[in-house]
DRENKEBA-594370 format. One line per 8 residues: their letters; for each residue x, y, z of N, C-alpha, C. Coordinates in nm, 3 decimals. Example, Ala and Ser with C-alpha at 12.3 -4.5 7.8 and 13.67 -1.06 7.14 Angstrom:
<pts>
AS = 1.319 -0.569 0.780 1.230 -0.450 0.780 1.320 -0.330 0.780 ~ 1.285 -0.225 0.708 1.367 -0.106 0.714 1.290 0.003 0.787
</pts>
This chain:
<pts>
MEKNIKPA = -2.529 1.417 1.316 -2.419 1.393 1.409 -2.401 1.242 1.427 ~ -2.279 1.197 1.421 -2.247 1.055 1.435 -2.256 1.013 1.582 ~ -2.300 0.889 1.602 -2.298 0.838 1.739 -2.155 0.800 1.775 ~ -2.129 0.785 1.901 -1.994 0.756 1.949 -1.962 0.608 1.927 ~ -1.870 0.580 1.836 -1.827 0.444 1.806 -1.698 0.419 1.882 ~ -1.688 0.304 1.944 -1.565 0.274 2.018 -1.520 0.132 1.982 ~ -1.417 0.121 1.895 -1.366 -0.012 1.860 -1.306 -0.081 1.983 ~ -1.302 -0.212 1.975 -1.244 -0.291 2.085 -1.096 -0.258 2.098
PNAFKNTF = -1.042 -0.268 2.220 -0.898 -0.247 2.236 -0.821 -0.343 2.144 ~ -0.717 -0.295 2.083 -0.632 -0.374 1.991 -0.705 -0.418 1.864 ~ -0.818 -0.354 1.832 -0.894 -0.391 1.712 -0.813 -0.371 1.585 ~ -0.718 -0.279 1.588 -0.641 -0.247 1.468 -0.499 -0.304 1.471 ~ -0.471 -0.381 1.574 -0.339 -0.441 1.586 -0.322 -0.544 1.474 ~ -0.206 -0.543 1.409 -0.175 -0.635 1.300 -0.278 -0.628 1.188 ~ -0.299 -0.506 1.138 -0.390 -0.487 1.026 -0.320 -0.416 0.911 ~ -0.375 -0.435 0.792 -0.334 -0.365 0.672 -0.455 -0.286 0.626
CVFEEVPM = -0.431 -0.160 0.584 -0.543 -0.080 0.535 -0.490 0.031 0.444 ~ -0.569 0.063 0.343 -0.538 0.175 0.254 -0.643 0.282 0.277 ~ -0.596 0.398 0.322 -0.682 0.513 0.346 -0.680 0.602 0.223 ~ -0.790 0.672 0.199 -0.798 0.772 0.091 -0.793 0.909 0.157 ~ -0.706 0.997 0.105 -0.701 1.132 0.159 -0.831 1.205 0.126 ~ -0.886 1.272 0.225 -1.012 1.346 0.210 -0.993 1.487 0.266 ~ -1.081 1.580 0.229 -1.069 1.718 0.281 -1.096 1.725 0.431 ~ -1.032 1.818 0.496 -1.048 1.838 0.641 -1.192 1.867 0.680
TRIEGLKA = -1.270 1.918 0.585 -1.410 1.950 0.615 -1.489 1.825 0.654 ~ -1.440 1.708 0.619 -1.512 1.584 0.649 -1.521 1.555 0.799 ~ -1.433 1.615 0.879 -1.438 1.588 1.023 -1.501 1.703 1.102 ~ -1.547 1.806 1.029 -1.615 1.916 1.098 -1.738 1.862 1.169 ~ -1.748 1.893 1.295 -1.862 1.847 1.375 -1.840 1.710 1.438 ~ -1.733 1.640 1.400 -1.703 1.511 1.461 -1.614 1.531 1.583 ~ -1.633 1.447 1.682 -1.552 1.454 1.803 -1.438 1.353 1.791 ~ -1.317 1.400 1.820 -1.201 1.309 1.821 -1.222 1.207 1.931
QFNSKAGS = -1.202 1.079 1.897 -1.227 0.976 1.996 -1.101 0.910 2.049 ~ -0.988 0.936 1.980 -0.863 0.881 2.031 -0.747 0.964 1.977 ~ -0.651 0.990 2.065 -0.527 1.059 2.026 -0.411 0.967 2.063 ~ -0.330 0.934 1.964 -0.217 0.843 1.990 -0.099 0.920 2.048 ~ -0.007 0.846 2.107 0.115 0.907 2.162 0.200 0.968 2.051 ~ 0.186 0.916 1.928 0.264 0.965 1.814 0.202 1.089 1.750 ~ 0.087 1.133 1.799 0.027 1.256 1.750 -0.084 1.240 1.649 ~ -0.130 1.119 1.625 -0.243 1.099 1.533 -0.375 1.110 1.608
TYFYTDKG = -0.475 1.161 1.538 -0.608 1.176 1.597 -0.705 1.090 1.516 ~ -0.794 1.020 1.587 -0.886 0.926 1.524 -1.030 0.966 1.549 ~ -1.110 0.955 1.443 -1.252 0.985 1.448 -1.324 0.861 1.393 ~ -1.409 0.799 1.473 -1.478 0.677 1.431 -1.622 0.710 1.394 ~ -1.668 0.651 1.284 -1.807 0.671 1.239 -1.868 0.534 1.210 ~ -1.997 0.533 1.180 -2.062 0.408 1.143 -1.998 0.345 1.019 ~ -1.953 0.429 0.928 -1.899 0.380 0.801 -1.751 0.343 0.805 ~ -1.676 0.407 0.894 -1.533 0.380 0.900 -1.459 0.478 0.989
MYRLSHHW = -1.329 0.489 0.964 -1.241 0.568 1.048 -1.177 0.681 0.969 ~ -1.171 0.797 1.032 -1.090 0.908 0.983 -0.965 0.911 1.070 ~ -0.852 0.929 1.005 -0.725 0.940 1.078 -0.656 1.067 1.033 ~ -0.626 1.154 1.128 -0.556 1.279 1.102 -0.413 1.259 1.151 ~ -0.317 1.263 1.058 -0.181 1.228 1.096 -0.078 1.290 1.003 ~ 0.044 1.302 1.053 0.156 1.349 0.972 0.247 1.232 0.934 ~ 0.211 1.110 0.970 0.291 0.992 0.934 0.201 0.877 0.893 ~ 0.243 0.808 0.786 0.167 0.696 0.731 0.265 0.587 0.693
GRLANSKW = 0.218 0.467 0.675 0.305 0.354 0.638 0.303 0.250 0.747 ~ 0.420 0.212 0.793 0.429 0.115 0.902 0.402 0.188 1.033 ~ 0.304 0.139 1.107 0.266 0.199 1.234 0.270 0.092 1.341 ~ 0.373 0.092 1.419 0.389 -0.008 1.525 0.373 -0.148 1.464 ~ 0.256 -0.206 1.475 0.235 -0.342 1.426 0.131 -0.348 1.314 ~ 0.112 -0.237 1.244 0.015 -0.233 1.134 0.077 -0.164 1.013 ~ 0.015 -0.188 0.898 0.058 -0.124 0.773 -0.060 -0.044 0.719 ~ -0.055 0.086 0.736 -0.161 0.173 0.690 -0.104 0.272 0.590
RLIAAPTP = -0.154 0.267 0.468 -0.105 0.352 0.361 -0.210 0.458 0.328 ~ -0.163 0.573 0.285 -0.252 0.681 0.245 -0.237 0.705 0.096 ~ -0.349 0.705 0.024 -0.350 0.744 -0.115 -0.382 0.892 -0.118 ~ -0.286 0.970 -0.168 -0.299 1.115 -0.168 -0.413 1.161 -0.258 ~ -0.469 1.274 -0.222 -0.574 1.337 -0.303 -0.515 1.381 -0.436 ~ -0.599 1.389 -0.541 -0.549 1.431 -0.672 -0.480 1.568 -0.670 ~ -0.530 1.657 -0.585 -0.466 1.787 -0.568 -0.396 1.786 -0.433 ~ -0.264 1.768 -0.433 -0.192 1.757 -0.306 -0.195 1.886 -0.225
SASKTKLG = -0.201 1.870 -0.094 -0.198 1.986 -0.005 -0.054 2.009 0.041 ~ -0.026 2.130 0.081 0.110 2.165 0.126 0.138 2.110 0.265 ~ 0.036 2.086 0.342 0.053 2.040 0.480 0.101 1.895 0.485 ~ 0.188 1.869 0.582 0.233 1.730 0.603 0.126 1.650 0.676 ~ 0.039 1.717 0.746 -0.069 1.650 0.816 -0.183 1.626 0.718 ~ -0.224 1.500 0.708 -0.326 1.459 0.611 -0.440 1.390 0.685 ~ -0.559 1.405 0.628 -0.676 1.335 0.680 -0.709 1.221 0.584 ~ -0.712 1.100 0.638 -0.746 0.984 0.557 -0.872 0.918 0.609
FAAWETFY = -0.944 0.853 0.517 -1.063 0.778 0.555 -1.052 0.636 0.503 ~ -1.095 0.540 0.586 -1.102 0.400 0.545 -1.230 0.339 0.600 ~ -1.302 0.269 0.513 -1.424 0.199 0.557 -1.383 0.081 0.644 ~ -1.469 0.044 0.737 -1.438 -0.065 0.830 -1.402 -0.194 0.757 ~ -1.471 -0.222 0.646 -1.447 -0.349 0.578 -1.315 -0.355 0.502 ~ -1.240 -0.244 0.500 -1.111 -0.244 0.429 -0.992 -0.265 0.521 ~ -1.016 -0.297 0.647 -0.909 -0.333 0.739 -0.891 -0.484 0.730 ~ -0.774 -0.526 0.686 -0.747 -0.668 0.665 -0.640 -0.718 0.762
PDNATEKL = -0.640 -0.848 0.793 -0.539 -0.902 0.886 -0.399 -0.898 0.825 ~ -0.301 -0.881 0.912 -0.161 -0.877 0.870 -0.077 -0.961 0.966 ~ 0.018 -1.033 0.909 0.119 -1.101 0.990 0.240 -1.128 0.903 ~ 0.348 -1.170 0.963 0.474 -1.188 0.890 0.487 -1.325 0.824 ~ 0.400 -1.419 0.858 0.420 -1.556 0.811 0.331 -1.598 0.695 ~ 0.210 -1.544 0.686 0.119 -1.585 0.579 0.146 -1.510 0.449 ~ 0.112 -1.574 0.339 0.123 -1.511 0.207 -0.005 -1.430 0.184 ~ 0.001 -1.303 0.224 -0.116 -1.216 0.223 -0.111 -1.108 0.115
YYIAVDYE = 0.005 -1.087 0.053 0.022 -0.970 -0.033 0.055 -1.004 -0.177 ~ 0.006 -0.918 -0.265 0.043 -0.926 -0.406 0.091 -0.788 -0.449 ~ 0.156 -0.785 -0.565 0.216 -0.661 -0.614 0.130 -0.605 -0.728 ~ 0.106 -0.475 -0.721 0.032 -0.403 -0.825 0.122 -0.294 -0.882 ~ 0.123 -0.281 -1.015 0.211 -0.186 -1.082 0.131 -0.093 -1.171 ~ 0.169 0.034 -1.169 0.117 0.133 -1.263 0.234 0.168 -1.355 ~ 0.234 0.109 -1.474 0.346 0.127 -1.566 0.355 0.270 -1.619 ~ 0.243 0.336 -1.637 0.245 0.473 -1.690 0.315 0.568 -1.595
QGLVNYEH = 0.292 0.551 -1.466 0.353 0.639 -1.368 0.481 0.581 -1.308 ~ 0.510 0.455 -1.340 0.629 0.391 -1.285 0.618 0.367 -1.136 ~ 0.500 0.329 -1.091 0.476 0.308 -0.948 0.447 0.162 -0.918 ~ 0.491 0.117 -0.803 0.466 -0.019 -0.759 0.424 -0.015 -0.612 ~ 0.328 -0.100 -0.577 0.282 -0.107 -0.439 0.235 -0.248 -0.409 ~ 0.216 -0.275 -0.283 0.162 -0.404 -0.242 0.017 -0.386 -0.202 ~ -0.060 -0.491 -0.226 -0.202 -0.493 -0.192 -0.232 -0.622 -0.116 ~ -0.339 -0.622 -0.043 -0.379 -0.739 0.037 -0.467 -0.832 -0.046
KNNPQYDN = -0.453 -0.960 -0.023 -0.531 -1.059 -0.099 -0.681 -1.045 -0.077 ~ -0.724 -0.984 0.034 -0.867 -0.964 0.060 -0.924 -0.844 -0.014 ~ -0.838 -0.770 -0.079 -0.883 -0.657 -0.161 -0.974 -0.712 -0.269 ~ -1.095 -0.655 -0.286 -1.188 -0.708 -0.388 -1.133 -0.698 -0.531 ~ -1.031 -0.617 -0.552 -0.972 -0.605 -0.686 -0.872 -0.716 -0.718 ~ -0.838 -0.798 -0.620 -0.742 -0.906 -0.645 -0.804 -1.009 -0.738 ~ -0.733 -1.039 -0.848 -0.786 -1.128 -0.951 -0.730 -1.271 -0.943 ~ -0.660 -1.303 -0.838 -0.600 -1.436 -0.815 -0.495 -1.473 -0.919
EAILRTSF = -0.438 -1.375 -0.988 -0.333 -1.404 -1.086 -0.194 -1.372 -1.033 ~ -0.178 -1.260 -0.967 -0.047 -1.226 -0.911 -0.014 -1.322 -0.797 ~ 0.112 -1.357 -0.786 0.159 -1.448 -0.681 0.143 -1.381 -0.545 ~ 0.093 -1.456 -0.449 0.084 -1.407 -0.311 0.215 -1.436 -0.240 ~ 0.258 -1.341 -0.160 0.384 -1.354 -0.088 0.368 -1.303 0.056 ~ 0.467 -1.337 0.139 0.472 -1.279 0.273 0.511 -1.132 0.260 ~ 0.497 -1.057 0.366 0.532 -0.915 0.360 0.681 -0.897 0.330 ~ 0.767 -0.982 0.386 0.911 -0.972 0.360 0.942 -1.000 0.213
ETTKKIKQ = 0.887 -1.108 0.159 0.910 -1.141 0.018 0.857 -1.031 -0.074 ~ 0.742 -0.976 -0.039 0.680 -0.870 -0.119 0.768 -0.746 -0.119 ~ 0.819 -0.709 -0.003 0.906 -0.592 0.009 1.031 -0.609 -0.077 ~ 1.087 -0.727 -0.079 1.206 -0.755 -0.160 1.176 -0.737 -0.309 ~ 1.065 -0.792 -0.355 1.027 -0.781 -0.497 0.997 -0.635 -0.534 ~ 0.933 -0.562 -0.445 0.902 -0.422 -0.471 1.030 -0.342 -0.489 ~ 1.129 -0.368 -0.405 1.257 -0.298 -0.418 1.320 -0.327 -0.554 ~ 1.314 -0.452 -0.598 1.369 -0.488 -0.729 1.294 -0.416 -0.842
IRNLFELT = 1.163 -0.411 -0.831 1.083 -0.345 -0.935 1.110 -0.195 -0.937 ~ 1.121 -0.134 -0.820 1.153 0.010 -0.817 1.288 0.038 -0.882 ~ 1.386 -0.050 -0.858 1.516 -0.034 -0.923 1.504 -0.047 -1.074 ~ 1.421 -0.139 -1.120 1.402 -0.154 -1.265 1.340 -0.027 -1.324 ~ 1.250 0.037 -1.251 1.188 0.161 -1.298 1.286 0.278 -1.295 ~ 1.365 0.287 -1.188 1.448 0.404 -1.166 1.584 0.399 -1.235 ~ 1.639 0.282 -1.254 1.773 0.268 -1.311 1.767 0.216 -1.454 ~ 1.871 0.242 -1.528 1.879 0.188 -1.664 2.008 0.109 -1.687
SWAKYYDY = 2.102 0.117 -1.594 2.232 0.051 -1.611 2.218 -0.100 -1.631 ~ 2.118 -0.162 -1.571 2.096 -0.306 -1.583 2.065 -0.346 -1.727 ~ 2.010 -0.255 -1.805 1.963 -0.286 -1.940 2.076 -0.292 -2.044 ~ 2.194 -0.243 -2.009 2.304 -0.241 -2.108 2.350 -0.380 -2.148 ~ 2.313 -0.480 -2.074 2.353 -0.618 -2.105 2.255 -0.688 -2.199 ~ 2.150 -0.619 -2.242 2.047 -0.680 -2.324 2.037 -0.611 -2.460 ~ 1.998 -0.690 -2.557 1.972 -0.638 -2.691 1.822 -0.610 -2.697 ~ 1.784 -0.483 -2.698 1.643 -0.448 -2.696 1.620 -0.322 -2.780
EDIDVLRK = 1.497 -0.306 -2.824 1.461 -0.186 -2.899 1.395 -0.082 -2.810 ~ 1.319 -0.128 -2.711 1.244 -0.038 -2.624 1.263 -0.083 -2.479 ~ 1.329 0.000 -2.399 1.357 -0.037 -2.260 1.228 -0.057 -2.180 ~ 1.122 0.016 -2.215 0.995 0.001 -2.142 0.935 -0.137 -2.163 ~ 0.949 -0.191 -2.284 0.899 -0.326 -2.312 0.982 -0.429 -2.235 ~ 1.113 -0.412 -2.235 1.200 -0.502 -2.160 1.168 -0.496 -2.011 ~ 1.156 -0.375 -1.961 1.124 -0.353 -1.819 0.993 -0.424 -1.782 ~ 0.890 -0.405 -1.864 0.759 -0.465 -1.836 0.767 -0.618 -1.840
TIIEQLIF = 0.843 -0.673 -1.933 0.860 -0.819 -1.942 0.918 -0.874 -1.812 ~ 1.020 -0.807 -1.761 1.085 -0.853 -1.638 0.992 -0.836 -1.518 ~ 0.929 -0.719 -1.509 0.842 -0.691 -1.395 0.724 -0.787 -1.391 ~ 0.665 -0.816 -1.504 0.550 -0.908 -1.505 0.590 -1.046 -1.458 ~ 0.710 -1.089 -1.491 0.756 -1.220 -1.442 0.780 -1.215 -1.291 ~ 0.826 -1.102 -1.241 0.843 -1.088 -1.095 0.709 -1.094 -1.023 ~ 0.605 -1.041 -1.087 0.472 -1.037 -1.025 0.399 -1.170 -1.037 ~ 0.406 -1.232 -1.154 0.321 -1.347 -1.183 0.390 -1.483 -1.175
TDKSLEDI = 0.520 -1.485 -1.138 0.590 -1.613 -1.120 0.670 -1.609 -0.991 ~ 0.721 -1.722 -0.953 0.809 -1.731 -0.836 0.956 -1.724 -0.876 ~ 0.984 -1.694 -1.001 1.123 -1.687 -1.047 1.197 -1.572 -0.978 ~ 1.326 -1.593 -0.955 1.408 -1.487 -0.899 1.441 -1.388 -1.010 ~ 1.480 -1.268 -0.972 1.519 -1.167 -1.070 1.637 -1.217 -1.153 ~ 1.731 -1.283 -1.090 1.848 -1.336 -1.161 1.805 -1.438 -1.267 ~ 1.715 -1.530 -1.229 1.667 -1.630 -1.326 1.594 -1.565 -1.443 ~ 1.515 -1.463 -1.414 1.440 -1.393 -1.518 1.537 -1.326 -1.615
KNSL = 1.634 -1.254 -1.559 1.731 -1.185 -1.644 1.814 -1.284 -1.727 ~ 1.850 -1.397 -1.669 1.928 -1.498 -1.742 1.849 -1.563 -1.854 ~ 1.717 -1.565 -1.841 1.634 -1.630 -1.944 1.607 -1.540 -2.065 ~ 1.640 -1.412 -2.053 1.616 -1.317 -2.163 1.727 -1.316 -2.265
</pts>
């Protein structure tokens, strides 16, 4: 049985964190220690936090993302776990975020510079700048109309060329497209 952990008030204010979806059995025997007005339930342990919720993403003044389990559940309510050391500071002014892309699945996301996987190669940006670049990258993945202006053999190669410049340089999308 876990001892009762009680984080300081506002301990999670202005934080970024990525939770991993885990089975509901992980909270069996644990006592809920906080229930939010929005309907989320929190369980604190020595190792980290479990959050039972039907909403993820931007939460008041924090950015908490859930990575879904490999086998998705039908329920909208998900249980996520995050270790204490994976809660990172967040604010609107510092360049805290970089962009990570999974080309095989056509997915793009932002990650925090304190993430141990950050290799110091991707450009760091503010949350606003990062959001703008992510929208551009998602459009490049989802749309093809932009490519009709280029002479290319493989749209995936063209797409990757543009996306990598968006991630690893400060060039605007317009400048990148004009240079091709």
